[in-house]
C-alpha positions as a Markdown table, in Angstrom:
| # | Residue | x | y | z |
|---|---|---|---|---|
| 1 | Met | 1.0 | 16.3 | -37.5 |
| 2 | Ile | -0.5 | 18.1 | -34.8 |
| 3 | Lys | -1.4 | 21.2 | -35.1 |
| 4 | Ala | 0.4 | 23.4 | -31.9 |
| 5 | Lys | -3.2 | 25.0 | -30.8 |
| 6 | Asn | -5.0 | 21.8 | -30.8 |
| 7 | Ser | -2.4 | 19.7 | -29.1 |
| 8 | Met | -1.6 | 18.9 | -25.4 |
| 9 | Leu | 0.6 | 16.7 | -23.5 |
| 10 | Cys | -1.1 | 13.7 | -21.8 |
| 11 | Pro | -1.5 | 14.1 | -18.0 |
| 12 | Asn | -0.5 | 10.7 | -17.5 |
| 13 | Cys | 2.5 | 9.9 | -19.7 |
| 14 | Arg | 3.3 | 13.2 | -21.0 |
| 15 | Arg | 3.5 | 12.8 | -24.6 |
| 16 | Leu | 2.3 | 15.0 | -27.0 |
| 17 | Ile | -1.2 | 14.4 | -28.5 |
| 18 | Ser | -4.3 | 15.9 | -29.9 |
| 19 | Lys | -7.0 | 17.4 | -27.4 |
| 20 | Asp | -9.6 | 15.6 | -29.4 |
| 21 | Glu | -8.4 | 12.0 | -29.1 |
| 22 | Asn | -10.5 | 9.7 | -26.8 |
| 23 | Leu | -7.7 | 7.7 | -25.9 |
| 24 | Cys | -4.2 | 8.7 | -25.9 |
| 25 | Pro | -2.6 | 6.9 | -28.6 |
| 26 | Tyr | 0.8 | 6.0 | -26.3 |
| 27 | Cys | -0.4 | 5.3 | -22.7 |
| 28 | Gly | -4.3 | 4.3 | -22.9 |
| 29 | Leu | -5.2 | 6.9 | -20.8 |
| 30 | Ser | -9.3 | 7.8 | -21.8 |
| 31 | Asn | -10.3 | 11.2 | -22.5 |
| 32 | Pro | -6.8 | 13.3 | -21.9 |
| 33 | Gly | -8.4 | 16.2 | -22.9 |
| 34 | Ser | -11.1 | 16.1 | -20.4 |
| 35 | Arg | -11.0 | 19.4 | -17.7 |
| 36 | Leu | -11.7 | 16.8 | -14.9 |
| 37 | Lys | -8.3 | 15.3 | -14.3 |
| 38 | Phe | -6.3 | 14.8 | -11.2 |
| 39 | Asp | -3.5 | 17.3 | -11.6 |
| 40 | Ile | -2.5 | 15.7 | -8.0 |
| 41 | Phe | -1.3 | 12.9 | -10.0 |
| 42 | Asn | 1.1 | 14.9 | -12.3 |
| 43 | Pro | 4.4 | 15.1 | -10.1 |
| 44 | Phe | 4.0 | 11.3 | -9.5 |
| 45 | Ser | 3.9 | 10.6 | -12.6 |
| 46 | Arg | 6.9 | 12.8 | -13.8 |
| 47 | Gly | 9.0 | 11.0 | -11.6 |
| 48 | Ser | 9.7 | 14.4 | -9.4 |
| 49 | Val | 7.9 | 12.9 | -6.0 |
| 50 | Asp | 8.9 | 9.3 | -4.7 |
| 51 | Ile | 5.5 | 7.9 | -3.7 |
| 52 | Ile | 7.6 | 5.1 | -2.1 |
| 53 | Lys | 10.1 | 7.0 | 0.1 |
| 54 | Ile | 6.9 | 9.0 | 1.4 |
| 55 | Ile | 5.3 | 5.8 | 2.9 |
| 56 | Ile | 8.3 | 4.7 | 4.1 |
| 57 | Tyr | 8.6 | 8.3 | 5.8 |
| 58 | Ile | 4.9 | 8.6 | 7.0 |
| 59 | Asn | 5.5 | 4.9 | 8.6 |
| 60 | Ile | 8.4 | 6.3 | 10.7 |
| 61 | Gly | 6.5 | 8.9 | 11.4 |
| 62 | Phe | 3.7 | 7.1 | 13.1 |
| 63 | Tyr | 6.6 | 4.6 | 15.0 |
| 64 | Ile | 7.9 | 7.5 | 16.5 |
| 65 | Ile | 4.8 | 8.8 | 17.8 |
| 66 | Ser | 3.6 | 5.6 | 19.0 |
| 67 | Ile | 6.8 | 5.6 | 21.6 |
| 68 | Phe | 6.2 | 8.9 | 22.3 |
| 69 | Leu | 2.8 | 8.5 | 23.7 |
| 70 | Asn | 3.7 | 5.7 | 26.0 |
| 71 | Pro | 7.7 | 5.9 | 26.5 |
| 72 | Tyr | 7.4 | 4.8 | 29.9 |
| 73 | Ser | 6.3 | 1.5 | 28.4 |
| 74 | Leu | 8.8 | 0.8 | 25.6 |
| 75 | Gly | 10.0 | -2.6 | 25.0 |
| 76 | Leu | 13.6 | -2.8 | 26.2 |
| 77 | Ser | 13.7 | -6.3 | 26.3 |
| 78 | Ala | 17.2 | -8.2 | 25.3 |
| 79 | Asn | 14.6 | -10.2 | 22.5 |
| 80 | Pro | 15.1 | -8.4 | 19.1 |
| 81 | Leu | 11.9 | -8.6 | 18.0 |
| 82 | Thr | 10.6 | -6.8 | 20.7 |
| 83 | Phe | 13.0 | -4.7 | 20.9 |
| 84 | Leu | 12.1 | -1.0 | 21.1 |
| 85 | Ser | 8.3 | -2.3 | 20.9 |
| 86 | Pro | 5.5 | 0.3 | 21.4 |
| 87 | Ser | 2.8 | -0.2 | 23.9 |
| 88 | Asp | -0.6 | -1.9 | 22.9 |
| 89 | Arg | -2.2 | 1.2 | 24.2 |
| 90 | Ser | -0.2 | 3.7 | 22.2 |
| 91 | Leu | -0.8 | 0.9 | 19.0 |
| 92 | Phe | -4.4 | 0.6 | 19.8 |
| 93 | Leu | -5.0 | 4.6 | 20.3 |
| 94 | Leu | -3.3 | 5.1 | 16.7 |
| 95 | Gly | -5.1 | 2.6 | 15.1 |
| 96 | Ala | -4.2 | -1.2 | 15.2 |
| 97 | Thr | -7.0 | -3.1 | 13.8 |
| 98 | Gly | -8.6 | -6.8 | 14.5 |
| 99 | Thr | -11.6 | -8.4 | 16.3 |
| 100 | Val | -11.2 | -5.9 | 19.7 |
| 101 | Pro | -10.8 | -2.7 | 17.7 |
| 102 | Ile | -13.7 | -3.2 | 15.5 |
| 103 | Ala | -15.8 | -5.7 | 16.9 |
| 104 | Gly | -15.6 | -4.1 | 20.9 |
| 105 | Phe | -15.3 | -0.4 | 19.8 |
| 106 | Gly | -16.6 | 0.2 | 16.2 |
| 107 | Arg | -12.9 | 1.1 | 14.9 |
| 108 | Trp | -13.3 | 0.1 | 11.4 |
| 109 | Trp | -11.1 | 2.8 | 10.0 |
| 110 | Thr | -8.5 | 0.8 | 11.6 |
| 111 | Leu | -8.4 | -1.1 | 8.7 |
| 112 | Val | -6.6 | 1.3 | 6.8 |
| 113 | Ser | -4.5 | 2.9 | 9.6 |
| 114 | Ala | -3.0 | -0.1 | 11.1 |
| 115 | Ser | -0.9 | -0.8 | 7.7 |
| 116 | Phe | 1.0 | 2.0 | 9.1 |
| 117 | Leu | 2.2 | 0.8 | 12.8 |
| 118 | His | 5.0 | -1.5 | 13.9 |
| 119 | Gly | 5.5 | -3.6 | 17.1 |
| 120 | Gly | 9.3 | -2.9 | 17.4 |
| 121 | Ile | 12.4 | -1.9 | 15.4 |
| 122 | Leu | 13.1 | -4.8 | 13.6 |
| 123 | His | 9.4 | -5.0 | 12.6 |
| 124 | Ile | 9.4 | -1.4 | 11.2 |
| 125 | Phe | 13.1 | -2.2 | 9.5 |
| 126 | Phe | 12.2 | -5.0 | 7.5 |
| 127 | Asn | 8.8 | -4.1 | 6.3 |
| 128 | Met | 10.1 | -1.3 | 4.8 |
| 129 | Ala | 13.4 | -2.6 | 3.4 |
| 130 | Ala | 10.5 | -5.2 | 1.6 |
| 131 | Leu | 8.8 | -2.0 | 0.7 |
| 132 | Gly | 11.8 | -0.4 | -0.9 |
| 133 | Gln | 12.8 | -3.5 | -3.3 |
| 134 | Leu | 9.1 | -4.5 | -4.1 |
| 135 | Gly | 8.0 | -1.0 | -4.2 |
| 136 | Pro | 9.8 | 0.3 | -7.7 |
| 137 | Phe | 8.7 | -2.9 | -9.5 |
| 138 | Val | 5.2 | -2.2 | -9.4 |
| 139 | Leu | 5.3 | 1.3 | -9.6 |
| 140 | His | 7.4 | 0.7 | -12.9 |
| 141 | Glu | 5.0 | -1.7 | -14.0 |
| 142 | Phe | 1.2 | -0.8 | -12.8 |
| 143 | Gly | 1.8 | 3.0 | -12.6 |
| 144 | Phe | 1.2 | 5.5 | -10.0 |
| 145 | Ser | -2.7 | 5.5 | -9.5 |
| 146 | Arg | -2.4 | 1.2 | -9.8 |
| 147 | Phe | 0.6 | 1.1 | -7.2 |
| 148 | Val | -1.6 | 3.2 | -4.7 |
| 149 | Val | -4.8 | 1.4 | -5.2 |
| 150 | Ile | -3.1 | -1.9 | -4.5 |
| 151 | Tyr | -1.2 | -1.3 | -2.0 |
| 152 | Ile | -3.8 | 0.5 | 0.2 |
| 153 | Leu | -6.6 | -1.9 | -0.4 |
| 154 | Thr | -4.6 | -5.2 | -0.2 |
| 155 | Gly | -3.8 | -3.9 | 3.0 |
| 156 | Val | -7.6 | -3.4 | 3.8 |
| 157 | Ala | -8.4 | -6.9 | 2.4 |
| 158 | Gly | -5.5 | -8.6 | 4.3 |
| 159 | Phe | -6.9 | -7.1 | 7.6 |
| 160 | Phe | -10.3 | -7.7 | 7.1 |
| 161 | Leu | -9.5 | -11.5 | 6.1 |
| 162 | Ser | -7.9 | -11.7 | 9.5 |
| 163 | Tyr | -10.9 | -9.9 | 11.3 |
| 164 | Leu | -13.0 | -12.5 | 10.5 |
| 165 | Ala | -10.3 | -15.7 | 11.2 |
| 166 | Gly | -10.7 | -13.9 | 14.5 |
| 167 | Ile | -7.5 | -12.3 | 15.3 |
| 168 | Pro | -8.1 | -10.1 | 18.0 |
| 169 | Phe | -5.2 | -7.1 | 17.7 |
| 170 | Thr | -2.5 | -6.9 | 14.9 |
| 171 | Ile | -0.6 | -4.2 | 12.6 |
| 172 | Gly | 2.3 | -3.8 | 10.2 |
| 173 | Ala | 2.7 | -3.3 | 6.2 |
| 174 | Ser | 3.1 | -6.5 | 5.4 |
| 175 | Ala | 0.0 | -7.5 | 4.0 |
| 176 | Ser | 0.2 | -4.4 | 1.5 |
| 177 | Ile | 3.5 | -5.6 | 1.1 |
| 178 | Cys | 2.4 | -9.3 | 0.4 |
| 179 | Gly | -0.3 | -7.2 | -2.1 |
| 180 | Leu | 2.3 | -5.9 | -4.1 |
| 181 | Ile | 4.0 | -9.6 | -4.4 |
| 182 | Gly | 0.4 | -11.0 | -5.2 |
| 183 | Ala | 0.3 | -7.9 | -8.1 |
| 184 | Ile | 4.2 | -9.3 | -9.1 |
| 185 | Leu | 2.8 | -12.8 | -9.2 |
| 186 | His | -0.1 | -11.6 | -11.8 |
| 187 | Tyr | 2.6 | -9.8 | -13.7 |
| 188 | Gly | 5.3 | -12.3 | -14.1 |
| 189 | Lys | 2.4 | -15.0 | -15.1 |
| 190 | Ser | 0.7 | -12.9 | -17.6 |
| 191 | Arg | 3.7 | -11.5 | -19.5 |
| 192 | Gly | 4.8 | -15.1 | -20.0 |
| 193 | Gly | 8.2 | -15.6 | -21.7 |
| 194 | Phe | 11.6 | -15.6 | -20.5 |
| 195 | Tyr | 11.7 | -12.7 | -18.2 |
| 196 | Gly | 7.6 | -13.1 | -16.9 |
| 197 | Glu | 8.8 | -16.4 | -15.9 |
| 198 | Ala | 11.7 | -15.2 | -13.9 |
| 199 | Ile | 9.6 | -13.2 | -12.3 |
| 200 | Tyr | 6.7 | -15.0 | -11.7 |
| 201 | Arg | 9.2 | -17.8 | -10.2 |
| 202 | Gln | 11.2 | -15.0 | -7.7 |
| 203 | Ala | 7.9 | -14.0 | -6.8 |
| 204 | Thr | 6.5 | -17.6 | -5.5 |
| 205 | Gly | 9.5 | -17.6 | -3.9 |
| 206 | Trp | 9.4 | -14.6 | -1.8 |
| 207 | Ile | 5.6 | -16.3 | -1.0 |
| 208 | Ile | 7.2 | -20.0 | -0.1 |
| 209 | Gly | 9.6 | -17.4 | 2.4 |
| 210 | Ile | 6.6 | -15.5 | 3.8 |
| 211 | Val | 4.6 | -19.0 | 4.2 |
| 212 | Ile | 7.7 | -20.7 | 6.3 |
| 213 | Phe | 8.2 | -17.7 | 8.2 |
| 214 | Gly | 5.0 | -17.4 | 9.5 |
| 215 | Leu | 4.6 | -21.1 | 10.3 |
| 216 | Leu | 8.0 | -21.2 | 12.3 |
| 217 | Val | 7.7 | -17.4 | 14.0 |
| 218 | Pro | 5.0 | -17.0 | 16.5 |
| 219 | Gly | 3.0 | -14.2 | 16.7 |
| 220 | Ile | 2.8 | -13.7 | 12.8 |
| 221 | Asn | -0.6 | -12.5 | 11.2 |
| 222 | Asn | -0.8 | -15.7 | 8.5 |
| 223 | Trp | -4.5 | -14.5 | 7.6 |
| 224 | Ala | -3.4 | -11.1 | 6.6 |
| 225 | His | -0.3 | -12.0 | 4.1 |
| 226 | Gly | -3.0 | -14.7 | 2.6 |
| 227 | Gly | -5.3 | -11.9 | 2.4 |
| 228 | Gly | -2.9 | -9.5 | 0.9 |
| 229 | Val | -1.4 | -12.0 | -1.5 |
| 230 | Ile | -4.7 | -12.8 | -2.7 |
| 231 | Ser | -5.9 | -9.8 | -3.2 |
| 232 | Gly | -2.8 | -8.5 | -5.2 |
| 233 | Ile | -3.3 | -10.7 | -7.7 |
| 234 | Leu | -7.0 | -10.1 | -8.1 |
| 235 | Leu | -6.5 | -6.2 | -8.2 |
| 236 | Ala | -3.8 | -6.8 | -11.1 |
| 237 | Phe | -5.8 | -9.1 | -12.9 |
| 238 | Leu | -9.0 | -6.5 | -12.8 |
| 239 | Met | -6.5 | -3.6 | -13.4 |
| 240 | Gly | -3.7 | -4.7 | -16.2 |
| 241 | Tyr | -0.4 | -3.6 | -16.0 |
| 242 | Gln | 1.3 | -1.0 | -18.2 |
| 243 | Glu | 2.3 | -3.3 | -21.0 |
| 244 | Lys | -1.4 | -4.6 | -21.8 |
| 245 | Lys | -3.2 | -0.7 | -21.1 |
| 246 | Gly | -2.2 | 2.5 | -18.9 |
| 247 | Glu | -4.0 | 4.1 | -16.1 |
| 248 | Thr | -7.4 | 5.1 | -16.7 |
| 249 | Ser | -9.8 | 7.8 | -15.2 |
| 250 | Leu | -11.4 | 4.8 | -13.1 |
| 251 | His | -7.7 | 3.9 | -12.0 |
| 252 | Arg | -6.6 | 7.8 | -11.0 |
| 253 | Ala | -10.6 | 8.3 | -9.1 |
| 254 | Leu | -9.6 | 4.9 | -7.6 |
| 255 | Ala | -6.3 | 6.2 | -6.3 |
| 256 | Ala | -7.6 | 9.1 | -5.7 |
| 257 | Gly | -10.3 | 7.6 | -3.1 |
| 258 | Cys | -7.7 | 5.7 | -1.5 |
| 259 | Ile | -5.4 | 8.5 | -0.9 |
| 260 | Leu | -7.9 | 10.9 | 1.0 |
| 261 | Leu | -9.1 | 7.5 | 2.9 |
| 262 | Thr | -5.5 | 7.4 | 4.1 |
| 263 | Ile | -5.1 | 11.0 | 4.8 |
| 264 | Ala | -8.5 | 11.0 | 6.8 |
| 265 | Ser | -8.0 | 7.8 | 8.8 |
| 266 | Ser | -4.4 | 8.9 | 9.7 |
| 267 | Leu | -5.5 | 12.3 | 10.8 |
| 268 | Trp | -8.1 | 10.9 | 12.5 |
| 269 | Ala | -6.2 | 8.4 | 15.0 |
| 270 | Val | -3.6 | 11.2 | 15.4 |
| 271 | Leu | -6.0 | 13.6 | 16.8 |
| 272 | Gln | -8.2 | 10.8 | 18.8 |
| 273 | Ala | -4.9 | 9.6 | 20.2 |
| 274 | Met | -3.8 | 12.7 | 21.5 |
| 275 | Tyr | -7.0 | 13.6 | 23.2 |
| 276 | His | -7.4 | 10.6 | 24.5 |
| 277 | Gln | -3.6 | 10.6 | 25.9 |
| 278 | Tyr | -3.5 | 14.2 | 27.2 |
| 279 | Met | -7.0 | 15.5 | 27.3 |
């Protein structure tokens, strides 16, 4: 029996454990009693804050800002794919990526910021709907920290691959969403059994649909989609998922780094956009 004076709640799974444990016996968190904890994650692990809704709100916020930066150039064509589309100048100022921003202006931070920008009302609607469907599954099966790492880094990886492929100007959350699909694909294949195979087949169907859509619709960044899927599979393989092992301090540190990087790039995008637009 654990003595009350020598017990604590695991910062990750919130189960009662001994402070002397090297690993949480329930979730596998290393050194749960250490004072070096990323307490910022506790509300998320308890489910009191919805990270997926926060990401959606950030995307919506950036979409609104991109419109108001240059409202007179707002796309009002009858084409539903370009309806209510911000101007290229607004998107550039807020952190669109590609060979033009990176090679031409050295804006490497746009590999992060571009995932939160969208080129029209349908673009953001479909991406956020996909995030709302896929995100909760990855969050549940991989945990908060690994979800953050997968979402942010697969977006960076997808856009970096498209940069190497020579894509001049690109935006959108689809690289990160494809990263979630890649993680789900690995989960289904690794878990196996009836449930795992069903998940694997469904994820494979999503990938096939994305490939077909990318081939039929002009202007789709297929390189970013492919980079997102591949990096999602790789990250899921390297970090594992909840049924195999719990989140570790390394996962938490990586997630903290991704969060800080996202906050820094987002704030810089808004500040320099406002400066160039109004100063």
